[in-house]
N, C-alpha and C positions, 0 to 999 in steps of 0.2 A: 621097372616101368610103373608098376602099380604105385610105388612110393612117390615117383615123380608126378603122377597124375593127382595124387592126394596132397602133395606139398608144392603146388605151384607157387613160385615167389610173388607172382602178380596175378592172382586169380581172377581179377577183373579184366585182364588183358583179353583182347580179341584173339580169335584162333585162325590158324592156316590148316587146311586139310589136304591131304595127298592120298590118292587111291591108285594102287598099282594094278593094272590089268594086263596080265602077261601074255595073252593069246595073240598069235599071228597066223595067218592062213599060209603064208610062205616065209621062207627064211632069207634074210638079206645077209650075205656072207660077211660083210664088214661089222655086223652089229655085235656090241658087247653087252647088250641089256639082258636082264633076266626074263626069259621068254619061253613060251610053250607053243610049238608049231602043231596046229591042228585045224581041221574044218568042222569039227564036231561041237555043235552048240549046246549039247547037253553038258559038256565040260564047263563051259562058261556060266550056264544056268546054275550048276552045282556050286561053282565058285562064288556066285552072288549070295547063295544061301550062307555060306561060311563068312563072307564079308559082313553080312548083316549080324552074324553071331559075334564076330570080332568087335564091331562097332559098339554093340550093346555091352560087351565085357568091359571096354575101355570106359564107357560112360558110367558103369557102375562105380568106378574109382575116381572119375574126373570131378574136381571141385571148381566152383567158379563159373565164369561166363561160358556160354555156349554159342556166342555170337561169332559168326564166320566172315572174315574179311577177304580171304583167299581160298580158292579151291583149284586143284590141279589133277587131272586125270592123265596119267602117264602109263607107259607100257614098255615092251609090247606094243600092241595096237589097240587103244581104247575103242576105236571104231570098228573093232572086230565084232563087238556086241551087236545084236539086233536092235531095231528101234525099240521094241517092247523092253529089252534087257536094260537099255540106257535109261528109259523112262523109270523102270523099276529101281534101278540103283539111285537115280536122283531123287526118286520119292522116299527112299530109305534115308537118305542124307538130310532131306528138308524136313522130314518128320522128326528129326532128332536134334537138329541144330537150327539156329537163327540166322539165316543168310541175310546180310546187310545189302541194302539196295545199291550201294556205291561200291560193292566189293569187286574183286578181280577173279573172274571164274573162267579157267582156261582148260583146254583139252588139246592133246596131241592127236593129230589125224594123219592117216595115210590117204592121199588124194585118190587112190585107186579104189578105196572102199567108201567114198563120200561123194555123192552127186549133189547138184544144187538143192535138191529137195531135202536131203539130209542135213545140209548146211542150215537151212531154215528151221529144221526140226531142233538142232542143237541150240540155236537162238532162242526158240520157244521154251526150251528146257532151262534156259537161264545163263548159258555159256555167253560170254562176251569177249573172249580172247581165243585165238586159235593159232596153233604152231603147226605148220605144213612141212613135212619131210620132202626135200628135193634131192640133195646130196649132189647130183650131176644129171644133166639132160643129155650128155653124150651117149648115144646108143652103145658104143663099144664098151664104155665104162659100166653101163647099166648091165650089159650082158656079163661082164666079169664079176659083178657083185650080186647078181641074180635079183635085180630090182628094175623091172621094165616099167616105165612111167612116162607118159607123153607130157609134152608142155601144155597141150590143150586140156588134159585132165586137171592139171594144176591150176591153170588159168581159170577154168570154169568154177572150181571150188572157191578160189580167192575172190572172184567176182561175186559169187553167190553170198560169201560171208559178209562182204561189204554191203550188199543189197539187203541182208538180213539184219544189219545194224551192229555187226561186231565192231568193238572199239578198236581193237588192234589185231593184226594178222602178221605173224612173224614166219620166217622161212628158215630152214636148215640146209647149209651146204657143207661138203667135206672136201678138203684137199689132200692129196697123197694117196688117192685111191688107184687101184691097178688101171693101166692104160690111159691114165690122165695125160694130157699134153697142154701146153700153154694155149694153143689155139682152141682146143676143145673146151677148156675151162673158161677161157675168155667168152666163148659163145654162150656157155651156161649162165655166166655173169650178166651178159647183155640181155639174155631172155628173162632172167630174174628181175633185173632192173626195170624192164618194161612193164612189170607187174606193180611196181612201186610199193613193195611190202613195207610196213611200218618199222619192222625190225628184221635184222639179218643175222643169224649165227653162223660163223665161219669156223668150222671145227677142223682140227688136225687129225687125220686118221691115225690111230694107234693100233699097229699090227702086233698083237700078242696071241699068236695061234696056240701057245702052250696053255693059255687060260680060257680062251674063247674058241670052242671047237669049230664053229662055222668058218672062222677065219682060215682054217686049214685048207679050205677049198680055193683060197686065193693063192695064185702062183707068184712066189717071191720075185721071180724074174720080170714080172709085169709091174711091179711097184716102182714109182719114181725113185731115183737115187736121191740122197740127201740134198745135194745142191739143186737138183730139179724141183724137189719138194719146196725148198726155200724160195725159188723163183715163182712157183705157183702161188705161195702165200704173199709174197711182195707184189706180184701183179694183182692179186685179188684186193689186197688192202688199198693199193693205189687206185684201182678202178672204183671201188666203193666210196672212197673219200672224194674222188673227183665228181662222183655222181651226187655229192651233197650229204652223204651219210656221216654222222658223227661216231668216231671211234669211242665207244663206252668203256672198253677195257677187255682184257682177256680175248674172247672170241666174238664179241658182240658189237653190232652197229645199229644205229637208230636214226630215224629222220630227225631233223633238227626240232620239229614241234612234237616229237613223241615224249611221253612222260619220263622215260629213262634219261633222254638227253636234258630235259628241263630239270629233272632232279639232280643231275650231275653238275649242271650249271649252277644251281642253288645250293650245292654242297649237302644235299639231302639224300643222296643215293646210297642204298644199303646193298649188301651181299651176304648170302648165306650158301650152304653147301647145295642149294637147288639153283642158284644163279643170282643175277642182279635183280633188285626189287625197289620200288618206291616206298615200300612200307618198312618201318622199324621192325626190328626182330620180333616176331610172334612165336607163341607156342605152336608147334607143328605136330598135329596128330596124323599118323600114317597108318593106312590100312592095306592089307594084302600081302602077297608073298614077297619077301625081300625088302618090303618097304621100310624106310628110315625115318624115325620120328625124332623130334628134339622138343623136349619140355623142360624149361628152366635150363639148368646146367647139364641135363642128362640127354645123351643120344642112345637110341635103341633101334636095333634091326631085327626084323621078323625072319622066320625060317626061310631058307632059300629054295625049297622044293614044295611042290604041292602036297606030297604025302606028309611031309613033316608039319607043314602049315595045318593041314586038316587034322592030323593026329593031336596036335596040341589043342586045338579048339574042341575036338571030341573029348579030350580029357578035361575040359572045363577051364583051361587057363590061356592066358594071352600067348601068342605064338613067338614071343620074343626069344631070340637065340643068343644075342650078344648085345652088350651096352657098355656105356662109358659115362662116368661122371666127370665134368671138367673140374680142374683145380684152378687156383688163382693164376698160375702161370699160363695155363691154356687160355683162360679168358683174356688175359693181357695180350698174348700173342694174336689172338683172334681180332682184337681191336686194331693192332698194329697192321696186320695184313689187310684188313678190310679198308683201312684208311688209304693204303698204298694202292689197292686194287679199284677202289671206287673214285678216289679223288686224286691220286698220283702225288700226294703230299703227306708228310708227317711232321707234326709239330712236337718237338721234344718236350717243351715246357707243358703242354697240355697233358700229355701222357705222364709226365713226371708228377704233376700236381694231382692228377686223378688217382695214381697208383703208388705214390710215395716211393719212387725209385730214381736212381740216377741213370738216365737212359744210356749213356755212353758206356757206363760200367756194366749194367745189366746185360746190354746187347753187344758187348765188345767183340765177340766172335762173329756175329752177323755183320756188324759194320766193316770188320776186317775183310770178310768174303765180298763185300760190295765195292771194296776199293778198286779193283781192276775195272769194274763197270763204271765207276766214276771217272777213272782216268780215260775210259773210251768215250766219255761224254754222254753216256746213257742216263746218268743221274747226277745230282749235286748234293753233297753232304757238307754241311757247315755247322756252326754252333747252334743255329736255330732248329734244324731239322733236315729232312730229306725231300727233295723235289725230283720226281721223275721227269726228265726232259722228253720232249715229243718223240724223238727217235727211239727212246728207251720204253716208251708205253707199249710197244709191240712185245716187249720182253718182260713185262711187269710180273708175269708168272715166276720167271727166274729170280727177280729181285725179291719177291715175296718168299720164295723158297728159303732164303737165308735166315728167315725168322720162324721157320717150321722146325720145332724142336724134334718131332718124331722123324721127319724126313732126314734131318741131319744126323740123328742117332742111327738111322737105318744105314745111311752111307758109311758111318764110322765102322759099323759092324759088316759091312759089304765093300771094302776098299777096292776090289777088283772091278766093281760096277755091275754085278749081276743083280740088278735092281728089279723089284716087282713092279715099279712104276714105269709108265710109258715115257718116251722121249717127249721134250717140249715141242720140238719141230720134227 
């Protein structure tokens, strides 16, 4: 990681910052995030001490611009921090980086820990985008996943965010949770739409109790069957589209006047491992336990436990535990996948000219895998390129998988299907 910071291919490029704040006061059983369940703010105060040390260590090696165009606080629950702790962390960042006035500065919040007054405080600190976790308003579902959250709590925070001047408010929903029914999830969608959020993320619940221990508290018998989960997804997508939301791709929807929808319309939409963005690829500096950075062709992930994270910093070095430097094939495949996921189209000639390849020869195996989807009318493959048809856009993740070298290799080594990846639906 030190080499990547010292050898930035475009040192004048603006930065994106990610801060992982792992603390939660209660556990949501469905959650697969790296988190620490506690009510002790001494732990979060100590964590901020180490975050500051990590930031300074990275800056010792960073060359070039310190201008920040994007900031995201994720978790865990970033709003677990007290008001003073949030002010302190933002002060640490602002004293070391130059935040651009037109930047995108977002935070994930739990409406149960943010009242209207705190929403205004977040705006005063400089946040202009907010992501609200909802998942489902059905009380039976909430009980099954240990997340009791009223509609009124969510409504009050969203309205306060608008009053405070937030440019965009997005909400997260999950289908496939225990005890979900078509009628119950339709009611959740109707309540969500009454709030008119700018963006909606509609995630598929990935049940992997062998990896995520809290999920072991979810009873398999209460999960929707595959066909029921598919019905939940289809109903949700139909409801959102009928309400006027634009399907951006993957799991995301946006109002027609939202920046994501406009960027997609103008073929300027981008995607990285954090999601869709209106910004071109930026160097991403990431801070905190398990945080993932990307600088130039290098990806790096921090230690996943607090003890390891603290131990590395106490030893005077960055807490990076694993990393990967992309090769030319990785970079090519990333472009191909991004074009499909962002624009639902792929121009063979453009790829061939940029990368000096014959597309059909280079990706012969992928095109062969896609043939059944083409025969089903989900996409069109001709001499010019690939076009994902409207009904195929819901499955663009599957289409993109054909170009994922590592996923294909994993499947070859695991022909029985015991994959470490979650199902698409």
